C-alpha positions as a printed Julia matrix, in Angstrom:
67×3 Matrix{Float64}:
   0.01  -0.36   -0.09
   2.74   2.36    0.41
   4.18   2.32   -2.83
   0.05   3.27   -4.19
   0.19   6.1    -1.29
   3.5    7.42   -3.23
   1.86   7.01   -6.64
  -1.72   8.41   -5.8
   0.24  11.51   -4.14
   2.4   12.22   -7.56
  -1.11  12.11   -9.17
  -2.06  14.56   -7.23
   0.74  16.58   -7.46
   1.03  16.31  -11.11
  -2.2   18.57  -11.36
   0.0   21.32   -9.51
   2.92  21.21  -10.56
   5.95  19.36  -12.96
   6.78  16.21  -12.08
  10.33  15.2   -12.63
  11.2   12.26  -15.26
  11.96  10.08  -12.47
   8.76  10.73  -10.9
   6.9    9.8   -14.31
   8.47   6.88  -14.77
   7.79   5.68  -11.35
   4.06   6.36  -12.27
   4.09   4.95  -15.53
   5.62   1.36  -14.05
   3.56   1.12  -11.32
   0.28   1.81  -13.44
  -0.37  -1.26  -15.87
  -0.02  -3.77  -12.2
  -2.45  -1.72  -10.72
  -5.94  -1.43  -11.51
  -6.39   0.99   -7.76
  -3.9    3.63   -9.36
  -5.56   3.33  -12.36
  -8.97   4.89  -11.26
  -7.89   7.4    -8.7
  -5.77   8.44  -12.48
  -9.34   8.45  -13.67
 -11.44   9.74  -11.19
  -8.96  13.05  -10.68
  -9.54  13.77  -14.58
 -12.74  13.38  -14.36
 -13.03  15.89  -11.23
 -10.76  18.13  -12.99
 -12.55  18.49  -16.08
 -15.87  18.48  -14.45
 -14.49  21.28  -12.13
 -13.49  23.43  -14.99
 -16.47  22.68  -16.99
 -18.29  24.11  -14.07
 -15.61  27.35  -13.76
 -16.57  27.83  -17.68
 -12.65  27.56  -17.99
 -11.4   25.26  -20.88
 -10.04  21.88  -18.94
  -5.9   21.2   -20.99
  -6.09  18.93  -23.7
  -9.86  19.56  -24.38
 -11.66  21.79  -27.11
 -13.33  24.47  -26.05
 -16.72  24.92  -28.14
 -16.6   28.73  -27.67
 -13.45  29.25  -29.64
């Protein structure tokens, strides 16, 4: 569980700061073997898109239909 705690922290940190190459490598090595962390990543992505949608700001990587 310690590894998952570290990975979910990195996934959350990635929303606020740029991760190092080593941090991305740790995430990429862990995610294929852990459905819990993959689900966590999906959930925070969904929350981010929903928050941006409610605020009227386009989430990064999405197309704004008003443009």
